[in-house]
C-alpha positions in Angstrom: 8.8 -23.2 8.2 9.0 -20.6 5.5 11.6 -18.2 4.2 10.3 -15.3 6.2 10.6 -17.4 9.4 14.3 -18.1 8.5 15.0 -14.4 7.8 13.4 -13.3 11.0 15.2 -15.9 13.1 12.1 -17.9 14.0 12.4 -21.6 14.4 10.0 -24.4 14.9 9.9 -25.6 18.5 11.6 -29.0 19.1 9.0 -31.7 19.5 9.5 -33.5 22.9 11.1 -36.9 22.5 10.7 -38.7 25.7 12.7 -41.6 24.4 15.8 -39.4 24.9 15.5 -40.3 28.6 16.6 -43.9 27.7 20.0 -42.5 26.8 20.6 -41.6 30.5 21.9 -45.0 31.8 24.6 -45.0 29.1 25.4 -41.3 29.8 25.6 -42.1 33.5 28.5 -44.5 32.7 30.2 -41.8 30.7 29.6 -39.3 33.4 31.1 -41.5 36.1 34.2 -42.3 34.0 34.8 -38.6 33.1 33.9 -36.8 36.3 33.4 -39.4 39.1 29.6 -38.6 39.5 27.4 -41.6 40.2 23.6 -41.9 40.2 21.9 -41.6 43.5 18.7 -43.5 42.5 16.6 -40.4 42.8 14.7 -38.7 40.0 12.0 -36.1 39.7 9.4 -34.9 37.3 8.1 -31.3 37.5 4.8 -30.2 36.1 2.3 -27.4 36.5 -0.6 -28.7 38.5 -4.1 -28.6 37.1 -7.3 -28.7 38.9 -10.0 -31.2 37.9 -11.0 -34.8 38.0 -9.1 -35.9 34.9 -5.8 -34.6 36.2 -6.4 -36.0 39.7 -7.1 -39.4 38.1 -3.9 -39.3 36.1 -1.9 -38.4 39.3 -3.6 -41.4 41.0 -2.7 -43.7 38.0 0.9 -42.5 38.3 1.0 -43.2 42.0 -0.5 -46.7 41.5 1.9 -47.5 38.7 5.1 -46.5 40.5 4.0 -47.8 43.9 3.2 -51.2 42.5 6.5 -52.5 43.9 6.1 -51.2 47.5 4.8 -54.6 48.6 8.3 -56.0 47.7 10.3 -53.3 49.5 10.0 -50.5 47.0 9.7 -46.9 48.3 6.4 -45.0 47.4 6.6 -42.0 45.2 6.3 -38.6 46.8 4.4 -35.6 45.5 5.3 -32.2 46.7 4.6 -28.6 45.7 7.4 -26.0 45.4 7.2 -22.3 46.3 6.3 -21.4 42.7 3.3 -23.7 42.8 4.8 -26.5 40.6 4.2 -30.1 41.5 7.1 -32.5 41.8 7.0 -36.2 41.8 10.0 -37.9 43.4 10.8 -41.5 42.4 13.4 -43.8 44.0 15.2 -46.8 42.7 18.4 -48.5 43.8 21.4 -46.3 42.9 22.8 -48.9 40.6 19.6 -49.3 38.6 19.4 -46.1 36.6 17.5 -47.9 33.9 14.6 -48.6 36.3 14.6 -45.0 37.4 14.5 -43.8 33.8 11.6 -46.2 33.1 9.7 -44.7 36.0 10.3 -41.1 34.9 9.4 -42.0 31.3 6.2 -43.6 32.4 5.2 -40.5 34.4 5.9 -38.2 31.5 4.1 -40.5 29.1 1.0 -40.8 31.3 0.8 -37.0 31.6 1.4 -36.5 27.9 -1.1 -39.1 26.7 -3.6 -37.7 29.1 -3.5 -34.4 27.3 -1.3 -32.7 30.0 1.9 -32.5 27.9 1.9 -28.7 28.0 2.0 -28.9 31.9 5.2 -30.9 31.8 8.3 -28.8 32.6 11.3 -31.1 33.3 12.6 -34.3 34.6 15.8 -34.7 36.5 18.1 -37.5 37.5 20.4 -36.9 40.5 24.1 -37.7 40.9 26.8 -37.2 43.6 30.5 -37.5 43.6 32.9 -38.8 46.4 32.9 -35.2 47.8 29.1 -35.4 48.1 28.6 -32.6 45.5 25.1 -32.8 43.9 24.5 -32.7 40.2 21.4 -33.2 38.1 20.9 -34.0 34.5 17.8 -32.1 33.7 15.6 -33.0 30.7 13.6 -30.0 29.4 10.3 -31.5 28.1 9.4 -28.6 25.8 12.9 -28.5 24.2 13.7 -32.2 24.0 17.2 -31.5 25.4 19.3 -32.0 28.6 21.5 -29.8 30.6 23.6 -30.2 33.8 22.6 -28.4 37.0 25.3 -28.3 39.7 24.3 -26.3 42.9 27.1 -25.5 45.3 26.2 -27.1 48.7 25.8 -24.6 51.6 26.2 -21.5 49.4 22.6 -20.4 49.1 21.8 -20.2 45.4 25.1 -20.6 43.7 26.0 -22.9 40.8 29.2 -24.6 39.9 29.3 -23.3 36.3 32.7 -24.8 35.6 31.4 -28.3 36.6 28.3 -27.8 34.4 30.4 -27.0 31.4 32.7 -30.0 32.1 29.6 -32.2 32.2 28.3 -30.7 29.0 31.6 -31.6 27.3 31.7 -35.1 28.7 28.1 -35.9 27.6 28.0 -34.1 24.3 28.1 -37.5 22.4 25.7 -39.3 24.7 22.8 -36.8 25.2 21.1 -34.1 23.2 22.5 -31.2 25.3 20.8 -27.8 25.3 23.0 -25.4 23.3 21.4 -22.2 24.6 23.0 -21.7 28.1 20.2 -19.2 28.9 17.9 -22.2 29.0 19.9 -23.9 31.7 17.4 -22.9 34.4 18.2 -23.5 38.0 16.0 -26.0 39.8 16.7 -24.9 43.4 15.4 -27.3 46.0 14.3 -29.9 43.5 13.3 -33.1 45.3 16.0 -35.7 45.0 18.8 -33.2 44.4 
């Protein structure tokens, strides 16, 4: 990055660091202590679908990898498409095993990235709920290498609990690389698992 970029306010994009996902189990403990939100065992990866045999093969590899434990009672992954045409993969693990869920999400992201489909990755999320059954997600923005909280208000259409999101940001500031630009805290309405 040169002097002209600095003067004009341009910055280098943050390189995705999928290993940031491994900080989530520790952050989940902090989140529970600070706010009462606990993991649900549900997590999703969102990506822009691509037509073609290579992408279809990677999707099949993802399915085979994550469904390997279905013979021992594991729940198969689910693929769905949202109204914007993005593909979502929903993974499930026992609620108390956030590390296994993060491993699954990391594996999906890595397979897509290593297959040359990193630009199609949008976000990953890990779902939480509190004792009042309020939903919350920690969303990892692949292209920014940062997290942000997303707290939809149940039964209100498309409203967010901004106060809760800011509370979560404060609680997790030392545990996760939290996205500083609030304009990038995109809503993920209807995300599978949330």
